[in-house]
N, C-alpha and C positions, 0 to 999 in steps of 0.2 A: 509607447507608451507603459506608463506604469504596473509592476507582476502583482498588485491587487486586483486589476480589473486584465490580465493575461490569465491568472489562473481561476479566480471566481467561480468557476464550476471544475475544479481539478478532481479527474476520477482514477481512481484504479481497478483496473479487472483482472481477477483472478483463476487462473484454472487450478483446484486445489483436488487433491485427492481426498475420497469420501469418507473409507471407511481412518484414513488417520488423520485426516485435518490438513492436509502438508501442502505447504503452496510450491505446485509446480510449476509454474509458468506466468505472469504478468506482461499485463501494459495498462501506458497511464497518457492522461494527455499532455503531459510536459513537450514544450517546443520542439529537446534536440532529441538526435537517436541515443545521442549519446547520456543525455538525462531519463530516458528511459529506460536502458540497459543496465546504468547503474543504482534504480531501484529495482530492479528484479536480479541484480547483484545484493541488494541486499533484505529480500524479502523471498528470494527462493529458499525450498527446505524447513524453512520453518513453518511449528503445525501449528495451528491457531487452537486447536485443542490445549494448549501450554501460555495462552492470554495474547496478548499483544505489547509487552512492556517491552520487553527485547526489542522487536523488529521497531518500534517506537524510540527507543535509544537509540536504538542504533542510526534510525535516520537524526536524532537529533545529534549524537554528536558526529555523525560522517557527511552530512547533505547538506552543504555550508551555501546553496541556491537561495535566490530568493523565496522561490517557491516552497523552501519547508515546512513552513506551520499548515498550508494549505495540503503539503503530502501527508503533513501526519491526521487532519481530517481524514482525510480522501479513506488513511490505512482503519480510522476507526469505523468510518461506515460502512468498508469492507467486511470489518469485526461485526460490527452489529447484522452485516445482511447473512453472514456467514452462522451469526446465532439464531436468526430466528429461522433458520433451515436447516438447523441441528432444533430446533425447538417444533416443531412442523412432519416429521420424518424422525 
């Protein structure tokens, strides 16, 4: 099966510290545990209050799997949800 169809609905969920916007832990729908752990390694500790340019660049430079573009899109979606939460609270 082509990577495009496997990662068509790829998502990233995150536990985020409400006070500082820091990513505490993540999970994603990548097929392998190793890939899931690597994504968490790339994102953990980053404050979403600083935007997502840095973690996006980290993904582009260091995640070389076929799901790279899907992961970047999922991160952008996560950030949009975070921004909506901040506006409402």
